[in-house]
Predicted model as a PDB file, atoms N, CA, C, CB and O in Angstrom, pLDDT in the B-factor column:
MODEL        1                                                                  
ATOM      1  N   MET A   1       0.818  -1.194   0.000  1.00 86.00           N  
ATOM      2  CA  MET A   1       0.000   0.000   0.000  1.00 86.00           C  
ATOM      3  C   MET A   1       0.861   1.257   0.000  1.00 86.00           C  
ATOM      4  CB  MET A   1      -0.930  -0.001   1.198  1.00 86.00           C  
ATOM      5  O   MET A   1       0.500   2.255  -0.624  1.00 86.00           O  
ATOM      6  N   SER A   2       1.983   1.218   0.687  1.00 91.00           N  
ATOM      7  CA  SER A   2       2.822   2.417   0.721  1.00 91.00           C  
ATOM      8  C   SER A   2       3.390   2.726  -0.656  1.00 91.00           C  
ATOM      9  CB  SER A   2       3.959   2.245   1.730  1.00 91.00           C  
ATOM     10  O   SER A   2       3.558   3.895  -1.005  1.00 91.00           O  
ATOM     11  N   ASP A   3       3.691   1.694  -1.446  1.00 91.00           N  
ATOM     12  CA  ASP A   3       4.169   1.926  -2.809  1.00 91.00           C  
ATOM     13  C   ASP A   3       3.097   2.599  -3.660  1.00 91.00           C  
ATOM     14  CB  ASP A   3       4.602   0.606  -3.455  1.00 91.00           C  
ATOM     15  O   ASP A   3       3.393   3.484  -4.463  1.00 91.00           O  
ATOM     16  N   ARG A   4       1.859   2.174  -3.477  1.00 87.00           N  
ATOM     17  CA  ARG A   4       0.736   2.782  -4.208  1.00 87.00           C  
ATOM     18  C   ARG A   4       0.562   4.232  -3.782  1.00 87.00           C  
ATOM     19  CB  ARG A   4      -0.576   1.989  -3.966  1.00 87.00           C  
ATOM     20  O   ARG A   4       0.309   5.101  -4.616  1.00 87.00           O  
ATOM     21  N   ALA A   5       0.696   4.497  -2.482  1.00 91.00           N  
ATOM     22  CA  ALA A   5       0.570   5.863  -1.986  1.00 91.00           C  
ATOM     23  C   ALA A   5       1.640   6.762  -2.597  1.00 91.00           C  
ATOM     24  CB  ALA A   5       0.665   5.888  -0.456  1.00 91.00           C  
ATOM     25  O   ALA A   5       1.355   7.897  -2.977  1.00 91.00           O  
ATOM     26  N   VAL A   6       2.857   6.263  -2.690  1.00 92.00           N  
ATOM     27  CA  VAL A   6       3.947   7.038  -3.304  1.00 92.00           C  
ATOM     28  C   VAL A   6       3.617   7.328  -4.765  1.00 92.00           C  
ATOM     29  CB  VAL A   6       5.301   6.276  -3.196  1.00 92.00           C  
ATOM     30  O   VAL A   6       3.839   8.441  -5.241  1.00 92.00           O  
ATOM     31  N   GLN A   7       3.091   6.338  -5.476  1.00 90.00           N  
ATOM     32  CA  GLN A   7       2.726   6.525  -6.881  1.00 90.00           C  
ATOM     33  C   GLN A   7       1.651   7.611  -7.033  1.00 90.00           C  
ATOM     34  CB  GLN A   7       2.228   5.196  -7.484  1.00 90.00           C  
ATOM     35  O   GLN A   7       1.727   8.445  -7.935  1.00 90.00           O  
ATOM     36  N   VAL A   8       0.663   7.592  -6.155  1.00 88.00           N  
ATOM     37  CA  VAL A   8      -0.407   8.588  -6.202  1.00 88.00           C  
ATOM     38  C   VAL A   8       0.143   9.984  -5.911  1.00 88.00           C  
ATOM     39  CB  VAL A   8      -1.519   8.232  -5.194  1.00 88.00           C  
ATOM     40  O   VAL A   8      -0.193  10.941  -6.608  1.00 88.00           O  
ATOM     41  N   VAL A   9       0.978  10.102  -4.897  1.00 91.00           N  
ATOM     42  CA  VAL A   9       1.554  11.410  -4.544  1.00 91.00           C  
ATOM     43  C   VAL A   9       2.431  11.934  -5.679  1.00 91.00           C  
ATOM     44  CB  VAL A   9       2.380  11.309  -3.237  1.00 91.00           C  
ATOM     45  O   VAL A   9       2.350  13.113  -6.021  1.00 91.00           O  
ATOM     46  N   GLN A  10       3.258  11.086  -6.263  1.00 93.00           N  
ATOM     47  CA  GLN A  10       4.120  11.514  -7.362  1.00 93.00           C  
ATOM     48  C   GLN A  10       3.300  11.934  -8.584  1.00 93.00           C  
ATOM     49  CB  GLN A  10       5.089  10.389  -7.740  1.00 93.00           C  
ATOM     50  O   GLN A  10       3.624  12.929  -9.233  1.00 93.00           O  
ATOM     51  N   ALA A  11       2.260  11.198  -8.895  1.00 90.00           N  
ATOM     52  CA  ALA A  11       1.404  11.556 -10.028  1.00 90.00           C  
ATOM     53  C   ALA A  11       0.699  12.882  -9.773  1.00 90.00           C  
ATOM     54  CB  ALA A  11       0.369  10.448 -10.295  1.00 90.00           C  
ATOM     55  O   ALA A  11       0.573  13.707 -10.677  1.00 90.00           O  
ATOM     56  N   SER A  12       0.244  13.083  -8.551  1.00 86.00           N  
ATOM     57  CA  SER A  12      -0.421  14.335  -8.200  1.00 86.00           C  
ATOM     58  C   SER A  12       0.538  15.514  -8.299  1.00 86.00           C  
ATOM     59  CB  SER A  12      -1.003  14.251  -6.792  1.00 86.00           C  
ATOM     60  O   SER A  12       0.170  16.581  -8.792  1.00 86.00           O  
ATOM     61  N   ALA A  13       1.756  15.321  -7.834  1.00 90.00           N  
ATOM     62  CA  ALA A  13       2.755  16.390  -7.898  1.00 90.00           C  
ATOM     63  C   ALA A  13       3.076  16.750  -9.343  1.00 90.00           C  
ATOM     64  CB  ALA A  13       4.037  15.972  -7.162  1.00 90.00           C  
ATOM     65  O   ALA A  13       3.333  17.914  -9.652  1.00 90.00           O  
ATOM     66  N   GLY A  14       3.062  15.759 -10.227  1.00 90.00           N  
ATOM     67  CA  GLY A  14       3.321  16.000 -11.644  1.00 90.00           C  
ATOM     68  C   GLY A  14       2.070  16.316 -12.437  1.00 90.00           C  
ATOM     69  O   GLY A  14       2.127  16.406 -13.663  1.00 90.00           O  
ATOM     70  N   GLN A  15       0.932  16.488 -11.762  1.00 85.00           N  
ATOM     71  CA  GLN A  15      -0.366  16.772 -12.355  1.00 85.00           C  
ATOM     72  C   GLN A  15      -0.742  15.743 -13.422  1.00 85.00           C  
ATOM     73  CB  GLN A  15      -0.367  18.167 -12.956  1.00 85.00           C  
ATOM     74  O   GLN A  15      -1.317  16.084 -14.456  1.00 85.00           O  
ATOM     75  N   GLU A  16      -0.408  14.477 -13.152  1.00 84.00           N  
ATOM     76  CA  GLU A  16      -0.770  13.381 -14.044  1.00 84.00           C  
ATOM     77  C   GLU A  16      -2.084  12.765 -13.572  1.00 84.00           C  
ATOM     78  CB  GLU A  16       0.357  12.310 -14.098  1.00 84.00           C  
ATOM     79  O   GLU A  16      -2.405  12.801 -12.384  1.00 84.00           O  
ATOM     80  N   LEU A  17      -2.834  12.204 -14.507  1.00 76.00           N  
ATOM     81  CA  LEU A  17      -4.031  11.470 -14.156  1.00 76.00           C  
ATOM     82  C   LEU A  17      -3.709   9.986 -14.162  1.00 76.00           C  
ATOM     83  CB  LEU A  17      -5.192  11.794 -15.125  1.00 76.00           C  
ATOM     84  O   LEU A  17      -3.163   9.469 -15.136  1.00 76.00           O  
ATOM     85  N   LEU A  18      -4.041   9.310 -13.092  1.00 80.00           N  
ATOM     86  CA  LEU A  18      -3.849   7.869 -13.028  1.00 80.00           C  
ATOM     87  C   LEU A  18      -5.002   7.179 -13.755  1.00 80.00           C  
ATOM     88  CB  LEU A  18      -3.752   7.385 -11.552  1.00 80.00           C  
ATOM     89  O   LEU A  18      -6.014   7.820 -14.041  1.00 80.00           O  
ATOM     90  N   PRO A  19      -4.871   5.890 -14.056  1.00 81.00           N  
ATOM     91  CA  PRO A  19      -5.958   5.182 -14.740  1.00 81.00           C  
ATOM     92  C   PRO A  19      -7.265   5.281 -13.955  1.00 81.00           C  
ATOM     93  CB  PRO A  19      -5.584   3.707 -14.950  1.00 81.00           C  
ATOM     94  O   PRO A  19      -7.272   5.267 -12.724  1.00 81.00           O  
ATOM     95  N   ARG A  20      -8.355   5.380 -14.685  1.00 81.00           N  
ATOM     96  CA  ARG A  20      -9.674   5.484 -14.060  1.00 81.00           C  
ATOM     97  C   ARG A  20     -10.080   4.160 -13.427  1.00 81.00           C  
ATOM     98  CB  ARG A  20     -10.723   5.920 -15.089  1.00 81.00           C  
ATOM     99  O   ARG A  20      -9.601   3.096 -13.817  1.00 81.00           O  
ATOM    100  N   ALA A  21     -10.956   4.244 -12.460  1.00 80.00           N  
ATOM    101  CA  ALA A  21     -11.490   3.050 -11.806  1.00 80.00           C  
ATOM    102  C   ALA A  21     -12.584   2.398 -12.639  1.00 80.00           C  
ATOM    103  CB  ALA A  21     -12.030   3.401 -10.425  1.00 80.00           C  
ATOM    104  O   ALA A  21     -12.961   1.254 -12.387  1.00 80.00           O  
ATOM    105  N   ALA A  22     -13.093   3.121 -13.630  1.00 85.00           N  
ATOM    106  CA  ALA A  22     -14.180   2.612 -14.469  1.00 85.00           C  
ATOM    107  C   ALA A  22     -13.896   2.930 -15.931  1.00 85.00           C  
ATOM    108  CB  ALA A  22     -15.542   3.216 -14.037  1.00 85.00           C  
ATOM    109  O   ALA A  22     -13.164   3.871 -16.239  1.00 85.00           O  
ATOM    110  N   ALA A  23     -14.471   2.149 -16.818  1.00 87.00           N  
ATOM    111  CA  ALA A  23     -14.268   2.349 -18.257  1.00 87.00           C  
ATOM    112  C   ALA A  23     -15.204   3.404 -18.834  1.00 87.00           C  
ATOM    113  CB  ALA A  23     -14.463   1.038 -18.995  1.00 87.00           C  
ATOM    114  O   ALA A  23     -14.920   3.968 -19.891  1.00 87.00           O  
ATOM    115  N   GLU A  24     -16.319   3.680 -18.155  1.00 87.00           N  
ATOM    116  CA  GLU A  24     -17.303   4.639 -18.647  1.00 87.00           C  
ATOM    117  C   GLU A  24     -17.797   5.519 -17.509  1.00 87.00           C  
ATOM    118  CB  GLU A  24     -18.483   3.914 -19.315  1.00 87.00           C  
ATOM    119  O   GLU A  24     -17.877   5.089 -16.359  1.00 87.00           O  
ATOM    120  N   ARG A  25     -18.126   6.755 -17.854  1.00 85.00           N  
ATOM    121  CA  ARG A  25     -18.627   7.687 -16.847  1.00 85.00           C  
ATOM    122  C   ARG A  25     -19.953   7.212 -16.245  1.00 85.00           C  
ATOM    123  CB  ARG A  25     -18.801   9.075 -17.459  1.00 85.00           C  
ATOM    124  O   ARG A  25     -20.281   7.565 -15.112  1.00 85.00           O  
ATOM    125  N   SER A  26     -20.708   6.421 -16.993  1.00 86.00           N  
ATOM    126  CA  SER A  26     -22.001   5.935 -16.514  1.00 86.00           C  
ATOM    127  C   SER A  26     -21.880   4.736 -15.572  1.00 86.00           C  
ATOM    128  CB  SER A  26     -22.869   5.564 -17.690  1.00 86.00           C  
ATOM    129  O   SER A  26     -22.887   4.220 -15.087  1.00 86.00           O  
ATOM    130  N   SER A  27     -20.662   4.300 -15.318  1.00 87.00           N  
ATOM    131  CA  SER A  27     -20.429   3.173 -14.412  1.00 87.00           C  
ATOM    132  C   SER A  27     -20.940   3.494 -13.013  1.00 87.00           C  
ATOM    133  CB  SER A  27     -18.931   2.819 -14.362  1.00 87.00           C  
ATOM    134  O   SER A  27     -20.944   4.652 -12.595  1.00 87.00           O  
ATOM    135  N   VAL A  28     -21.370   2.464 -12.293  1.00 84.00           N  
ATOM    136  CA  VAL A  28     -21.869   2.656 -10.930  1.00 84.00           C  
ATOM    137  C   VAL A  28     -20.795   3.275 -10.031  1.00 84.00           C  
ATOM    138  CB  VAL A  28     -22.341   1.316 -10.341  1.00 84.00           C  
ATOM    139  O   VAL A  28     -21.125   3.975  -9.074  1.00 84.00           O  
ATOM    140  N   VAL A  29     -19.541   3.031 -10.319  1.00 82.00           N  
ATOM    141  CA  VAL A  29     -18.450   3.610  -9.527  1.00 82.00           C  
ATOM    142  C   VAL A  29     -18.468   5.134  -9.641  1.00 82.00           C  
ATOM    143  CB  VAL A  29     -17.079   3.049  -9.990  1.00 82.00           C  
ATOM    144  O   VAL A  29     -18.211   5.833  -8.661  1.00 82.00           O  
ATOM    145  N   CYS A  30     -18.769   5.651 -10.835  1.00 87.00           N  
ATOM    146  CA  CYS A  30     -18.770   7.100 -11.067  1.00 87.00           C  
ATOM    147  C   CYS A  30     -20.094   7.765 -10.702  1.00 87.00           C  
ATOM    148  CB  CYS A  30     -18.452   7.385 -12.515  1.00 87.00           C  
ATOM    149  O   CYS A  30     -20.111   8.810 -10.053  1.00 87.00           O  
ATOM    150  N   ARG A  31     -21.184   7.164 -11.115  1.00 86.00           N  
ATOM    151  CA  ARG A  31     -22.488   7.814 -10.945  1.00 86.00           C  
ATOM    152  C   ARG A  31     -23.123   7.550  -9.596  1.00 86.00           C  
ATOM    153  CB  ARG A  31     -23.421   7.365 -12.018  1.00 86.00           C  
ATOM    154  O   ARG A  31     -24.105   8.201  -9.238  1.00 86.00           O  
ATOM    155  N   GLY A  32     -22.586   6.616  -8.850  1.00 85.00           N  
ATOM    156  CA  GLY A  32     -23.169   6.270  -7.559  1.00 85.00           C  
ATOM    157  C   GLY A  32     -24.193   5.167  -7.727  1.00 85.00           C  
ATOM    158  O   GLY A  32     -24.666   4.903  -8.832  1.00 85.00           O  
ATOM    159  N   GLY A  33     -24.526   4.538  -6.641  1.00 84.00           N  
ATOM    160  CA  GLY A  33     -25.497   3.460  -6.691  1.00 84.00           C  
ATOM    161  C   GLY A  33     -25.107   2.361  -5.733  1.00 84.00           C  
ATOM    162  O   GLY A  33     -24.413   2.599  -4.745  1.00 84.00           O  
ATOM    163  N   LYS A  34     -25.554   1.156  -6.030  1.00 80.00           N  
ATOM    164  CA  LYS A  34     -25.313   0.038  -5.125  1.00 80.00           C  
ATOM    165  C   LYS A  34     -24.216  -0.862  -5.672  1.00 80.00           C  
ATOM    166  CB  LYS A  34     -26.601  -0.765  -4.902  1.00 80.00           C  
ATOM    167  O   LYS A  34     -24.274  -1.301  -6.821  1.00 80.00           O  
ATOM    168  N   THR A  35     -23.228  -1.130  -4.848  1.00 74.00           N  
ATOM    169  CA  THR A  35     -22.172  -2.087  -5.160  1.00 74.00           C  
ATOM    170  C   THR A  35     -22.167  -3.125  -4.054  1.00 74.00           C  
ATOM    171  CB  THR A  35     -20.768  -1.387  -5.299  1.00 74.00           C  
ATOM    172  O   THR A  35     -23.031  -3.096  -3.177  1.00 74.00           O  
ATOM    173  N   SER A  36     -21.228  -4.022  -4.078  1.00 76.00           N  
ATOM    174  CA  SER A  36     -21.181  -5.075  -3.061  1.00 76.00           C  
ATOM    175  C   SER A  36     -21.063  -4.527  -1.644  1.00 76.00           C  
ATOM    176  CB  SER A  36     -20.024  -6.001  -3.337  1.00 76.00           C  
ATOM    177  O   SER A  36     -21.478  -5.182  -0.688  1.00 76.00           O  
ATOM    178  N   GLY A  37     -20.502  -3.333  -1.504  1.00 73.00           N  
ATOM    179  CA  GLY A  37     -20.337  -2.726  -0.187  1.00 73.00           C  
ATOM    180  C   GLY A  37     -21.532  -1.919   0.277  1.00 73.00           C  
ATOM    181  O   GLY A  37     -21.533  -1.411   1.398  1.00 73.00           O  
ATOM    182  N   GLY A  38     -22.556  -1.791  -0.565  1.00 80.00           N  
ATOM    183  CA  GLY A  38     -23.741  -1.010  -0.209  1.00 80.00           C  
ATOM    184  C   GLY A  38     -23.892   0.201  -1.118  1.00 80.00           C  
ATOM    185  O   GLY A  38     -23.252   0.294  -2.166  1.00 80.00           O  
ATOM    186  N   TRP A  39     -24.738   1.114  -0.706  1.00 86.00           N  
ATOM    187  CA  TRP A  39     -25.012   2.315  -1.502  1.00 86.00           C  
ATOM    188  C   TRP A  39     -23.915   3.354  -1.303  1.00 86.00           C  
ATOM    189  CB  TRP A  39     -26.381   2.911  -1.128  1.00 86.00           C  
ATOM    190  O   TRP A  39     -23.362   3.491  -0.212  1.00 86.00           O  
ATOM    191  N   HIS A  40     -23.610   4.081  -2.369  1.00 81.00           N  
ATOM    192  CA  HIS A  40     -22.636   5.170  -2.261  1.00 81.00           C  
ATOM    193  C   HIS A  40     -23.038   6.309  -3.185  1.00 81.00           C  
ATOM    194  CB  HIS A  40     -21.207   4.674  -2.600  1.00 81.00           C  
ATOM    195  O   HIS A  40     -23.771   6.116  -4.155  1.00 81.00           O  
ATOM    196  N   ALA A  41     -22.550   7.479  -2.871  1.00 86.00           N  
ATOM    197  CA  ALA A  41     -22.850   8.674  -3.658  1.00 86.00           C  
ATOM    198  C   ALA A  41     -22.012   8.693  -4.935  1.00 86.00           C  
ATOM    199  CB  ALA A  41     -22.594   9.950  -2.829  1.00 86.00           C  
ATOM    200  O   ALA A  41     -21.063   7.922  -5.079  1.00 86.00           O  
ATOM    201  N   SER A  42     -22.373   9.580  -5.851  1.00 85.00           N  
ATOM    202  CA  SER A  42     -21.575   9.717  -7.066  1.00 85.00           C  
ATOM    203  C   SER A  42     -20.196  10.272  -6.719  1.00 85.00           C  
ATOM    204  CB  SER A  42     -22.287  10.633  -8.092  1.00 85.00           C  
ATOM    205  O   SER A  42     -20.024  10.946  -5.703  1.00 85.00           O  
ATOM    206  N   CYS A  43     -19.233   9.986  -7.560  1.00 85.00           N  
ATOM    207  CA  CYS A  43     -17.859  10.413  -7.334  1.00 85.00           C  
ATOM    208  C   CYS A  43     -17.739  11.935  -7.443  1.00 85.00           C  
ATOM    209  CB  CYS A  43     -16.916   9.729  -8.336  1.00 85.00           C  
ATOM    210  O   CYS A  43     -18.279  12.543  -8.367  1.00 85.00           O  
ATOM    211  N   SER A  44     -17.044  12.528  -6.514  1.00 85.00           N  
ATOM    212  CA  SER A  44     -16.847  13.981  -6.504  1.00 85.00           C  
ATOM    213  C   SER A  44     -15.853  14.442  -7.562  1.00 85.00           C  
ATOM    214  CB  SER A  44     -16.375  14.430  -5.138  1.00 85.00           C  
ATOM    215  O   SER A  44     -15.771  15.634  -7.858  1.00 85.00           O  
ATOM    216  N   TRP A  45     -15.096  13.505  -8.136  1.00 82.00           N  
ATOM    217  CA  TRP A  45     -14.032  13.851  -9.075  1.00 82.00           C  
ATOM    218  C   TRP A  45     -14.403  13.589 -10.536  1.00 82.00           C  
ATOM    219  CB  TRP A  45     -12.788  13.082  -8.732  1.00 82.00           C  
ATOM    220  O   TRP A  45     -13.524  13.593 -11.398  1.00 82.00           O  
ATOM    221  N   GLN A  46     -15.684  13.362 -10.830  1.00 83.00           N  
ATOM    222  CA  GLN A  46     -16.084  13.044 -12.196  1.00 83.00           C  
ATOM    223  C   GLN A  46     -15.621  14.076 -13.221  1.00 83.00           C  
ATOM    224  CB  GLN A  46     -17.572  12.914 -12.264  1.00 83.00           C  
ATOM    225  O   GLN A  46     -15.098  13.709 -14.273  1.00 83.00           O  
ATOM    226  N   ASP A  47     -15.803  15.342 -12.930  1.00 83.00           N  
ATOM    227  CA  ASP A  47     -15.438  16.380 -13.894  1.00 83.00           C  
ATOM    228  C   ASP A  47     -13.932  16.382 -14.156  1.00 83.00           C  
ATOM    229  CB  ASP A  47     -15.889  17.759 -13.390  1.00 83.00           C  
ATOM    230  O   ASP A  47     -13.507  16.566 -15.297  1.00 83.00           O  
ATOM    231  N   ARG A  48     -13.133  16.184 -13.132  1.00 80.00           N  
ATOM    232  CA  ARG A  48     -11.678  16.147 -13.299  1.00 80.00           C  
ATOM    233  C   ARG A  48     -11.263  14.908 -14.080  1.00 80.00           C  
ATOM    234  CB  ARG A  48     -10.970  16.174 -11.929  1.00 80.00           C  
ATOM    235  O   ARG A  48     -10.416  14.983 -14.970  1.00 80.00           O  
ATOM    236  N   CYS A  49     -11.856  13.779 -13.749  1.00 81.00           N  
ATOM    237  CA  CYS A  49     -11.486  12.510 -14.357  1.00 81.00           C  
ATOM    238  C   CYS A  49     -11.923  12.430 -15.826  1.00 81.00           C  
ATOM    239  CB  CYS A  49     -12.096  11.360 -13.568  1.00 81.00           C  
ATOM    240  O   CYS A  49     -11.146  12.021 -16.689  1.00 81.00           O  
ATOM    241  N   TRP A  50     -13.164  12.823 -16.097  1.00 83.00           N  
ATOM    242  CA  TRP A  50     -13.720  12.636 -17.435  1.00 83.00           C  
ATOM    243  C   TRP A  50     -13.667  13.888 -18.288  1.00 83.00           C  
ATOM    244  CB  TRP A  50     -15.134  12.172 -17.334  1.00 83.00           C  
ATOM    245  O   TRP A  50     -13.787  13.794 -19.510  1.00 83.00           O  
ATOM    246  N   GLY A  51     -13.490  15.059 -17.688  1.00 78.00           N  
ATOM    247  CA  GLY A  51     -13.426  16.298 -18.464  1.00 78.00           C  
ATOM    248  C   GLY A  51     -14.707  16.497 -19.250  1.00 78.00           C  
ATOM    249  O   GLY A  51     -15.800  16.404 -18.691  1.00 78.00           O  
ATOM    250  N   ASP A  52     -14.584  16.770 -20.547  1.00 68.00           N  
ATOM    251  CA  ASP A  52     -15.733  17.004 -21.400  1.00 68.00           C  
ATOM    252  C   ASP A  52     -16.310  15.712 -21.969  1.00 68.00           C  
ATOM    253  CB  ASP A  52     -15.354  17.929 -22.521  1.00 68.00           C  
ATOM    254  O   ASP A  52     -17.344  15.744 -22.636  1.00 68.00           O  
ATOM    255  N   ALA A  53     -15.667  14.586 -21.720  1.00 59.00           N  
ATOM    256  CA  ALA A  53     -16.170  13.305 -22.255  1.00 59.00           C  
ATOM    257  C   ALA A  53     -17.510  12.983 -21.620  1.00 59.00           C  
ATOM    258  CB  ALA A  53     -15.157  12.147 -21.998  1.00 59.00           C  
ATOM    259  O   ALA A  53     -17.668  13.120 -20.407  1.00 59.00           O  
ATOM    260  N   ARG A  54     -18.444  12.573 -22.395  1.00 48.00           N  
ATOM    261  CA  ARG A  54     -19.790  12.221 -21.900  1.00 48.00           C  
ATOM    262  C   ARG A  54     -20.131  10.822 -22.289  1.00 48.00           C  
ATOM    263  CB  ARG A  54     -20.855  13.183 -22.436  1.00 48.00           C  
ATOM    264  O   ARG A  54     -21.217  10.339 -21.969  1.00 48.00           O  
TER     265      ARG A  54                                                      
ENDMDL                                                                          
END                                                                             
């Protein structure tokens, strides 16, 4: 986990975007809904992650 944390911090410092958690903006991960862990809200970072892509 610490290696992953370093990767995230380095990418953030270089203003790089890491791979998305979902293949489409309409995915339950992005839009919110029910997953195996229960209900969750939509992702707060959708605009940053997807930009103008719809």
